[in-house]
C-alpha positions in Angstrom: -14.0 4.2 0.3 -14.0 3.5 4.3 -10.0 3.5 3.8 -10.3 6.9 2.3 -12.5 8.3 5.1 -10.6 7.2 7.9 -7.1 8.6 5.9 -8.6 12.0 5.7 -10.1 11.9 9.2 -6.8 10.8 11.0 -5.0 13.4 8.8 -7.1 16.1 9.7 -6.5 14.8 13.3 -2.8 14.7 13.2 -2.6 18.4 11.7 -4.7 19.7 14.4 -3.2 18.3 17.1 0.6 17.4 16.3 3.2 20.1 16.9 6.0 20.6 14.0 8.2 19.2 16.2 6.7 15.7 15.9 8.3 15.6 12.6 10.9 12.7 13.4 8.2 10.7 15.5 5.8 11.0 12.2 8.8 10.3 9.8 9.4 7.1 11.9 5.4 5.8 11.8 5.8 6.6 8.1 8.8 4.5 7.3 7.3 1.9 9.4 3.6 2.0 7.8 5.6 1.7 4.2 7.7 -1.5 5.2 4.5 -3.0 6.3 2.4 -2.0 3.4 5.0 -3.2 1.1 5.7 -6.6 2.8 1.8 -7.1 2.4 1.8 -5.9 -1.5 4.6 -8.4 -2.0 2.8 -11.2 -0.1 -0.8 -11.3 -1.2 -0.1 -11.6 -5.0 2.3 -14.5 -4.2 -0.8 -15.9 -1.9 -2.9 -15.5 -5.6 -0.2 -17.6 -7.3 -0.6 -20.6 -5.1 -4.6 -19.7 -4.6 -4.9 -19.9 -8.4 -4.0 -23.4 -8.6 -6.0 -24.5 -5.7 -9.3 -26.7 -6.4 -12.3 -24.3 -5.7 -13.8 -25.7 -2.4 -10.8 -27.4 -1.0 -9.1 -27.0 2.2 -6.1 -25.4 0.7 -8.6 -22.9 -1.2 -10.1 -22.0 1.7 -7.1 -21.5 4.0 -5.8 -19.2 1.4 -9.0 -17.2 1.6 -8.4 -16.7 5.4 -4.9 -15.6 4.8 -5.6 -13.2 2.4 -8.5 -11.6 4.0 -6.6 -11.2 7.2 -3.2 -10.1 5.3 -5.5 -7.2 3.9 -7.9 -6.1 6.6 -5.2 -6.5 9.0 -1.9 -5.4 7.6 -2.1 -4.1 4.0 -5.0 -1.6 4.9 -4.2 -0.2 7.9 -0.5 0.4 6.6 -1.6 2.2 3.6 -3.7 4.5 5.7 -0.5 5.1 7.8 1.8 5.7 5.1 -0.6 8.3 3.4 -1.6 10.3 6.3 1.9 10.2 7.8 3.6 11.2 4.3 1.1 13.8 3.6 1.6 15.4 7.0 5.6 15.1 6.4 5.4 17.0 3.1 3.0 19.8 5.0 5.0 20.3 8.0 8.6 20.0 6.0 7.6 22.8 3.4 7.8 20.2 0.8 4.9 20.8 -1.1 5.2 24.6 -1.9 8.7 24.3 -3.2 9.4 23.2 -6.6 10.5 20.0 -5.7 9.7 17.9 -8.9 10.9 14.6 -7.5 8.3 14.5 -4.6 5.5 15.1 -7.4 6.5 11.9 -9.2 6.9 10.0 -6.1 3.3 11.1 -5.2 2.1 9.9 -8.7 4.4 6.7 -8.2 2.4 6.1 -4.5 -0.7 6.8 -6.4 -0.1 4.2 -8.8 0.7 2.0 -5.9 -2.4 2.8 -4.1 -4.3 1.8 -7.6 -2.4 -1.7 -7.3 -3.5 -2.0 -3.8 -7.5 -1.3 -4.8 -6.9 -4.4 -7.6 -5.8 -6.8 -5.3 -8.4 -5.5 -2.8 -10.8 -6.9 -5.7 -9.2 -9.8 -6.3 -9.1 -11.0 -2.7 -13.0 -10.2 -2.9 -13.3 -12.1 -6.3 -10.9 -15.2 -4.6 -13.1 -15.2 -1.6 -16.3 -15.7 -4.0 -14.6 -18.4 -5.8 -14.9 -16.1 -9.0 -10.9 -15.5 -9.6 -10.4 -15.6 -13.6 -6.6 -15.1 -13.7 -4.2 -17.5 -13.8 -1.1 -17.9 -11.9 1.2 -16.5 -14.4 -0.9 -13.5 -14.3 -0.5 -13.2 -10.6 3.6 -13.7 -10.8 4.0 -10.9 -13.2 1.8 -8.7 -11.6 3.9 -9.8 -8.2 6.7 -7.8 -9.4 4.8 -4.3 -9.9 5.1 -3.1 -6.4 8.4 -3.6 -6.3 9.3 -1.8 -9.3 7.6 1.0 -8.1 8.7 0.7 -4.7 12.5 1.0 -6.5 11.7 4.3 -8.0 10.0 5.9 -5.2 13.0 5.2 -2.9 15.2 6.4 -5.3 13.3 9.5 -5.7 13.3 10.2 -2.1 17.1 9.0 -1.4 18.7 10.5 -4.8 16.3 13.4 -5.5 17.4 13.7 -9.0 15.2 16.5 -10.1 
């Protein structure tokens, strides 16, 4: 909820303060944010794979808790906010939302799904921190592939614009 409020606030400020000439700078921020977000989204479930096999209360388990929290709070959450804010600014400033660009609407749908996966991982981080994980290492190994598949779809839509 806090991330949504921060995203809306930053987006509003960007729309008010940045001129259209900032397009390439905002695009750079968007690309950087996407890369950082995806790095975290691919790494966090991998940490869960190993954490699921660690004994509750062990030094290893406690170390994973610190790593997961720092990754989520320090990289994944801020990067997701940057991705959304810069992406929405680019879509509006570039006039992409007013046209019949179906590719963009499908891309936004995939990014919404990615954001939902982000939410699931946030909840899982909380459950691991409370020693309440109920999922197997195999589950986390399979879930680890979902962000990668979504990313493939998003990149193809952006680069190829098939429709």
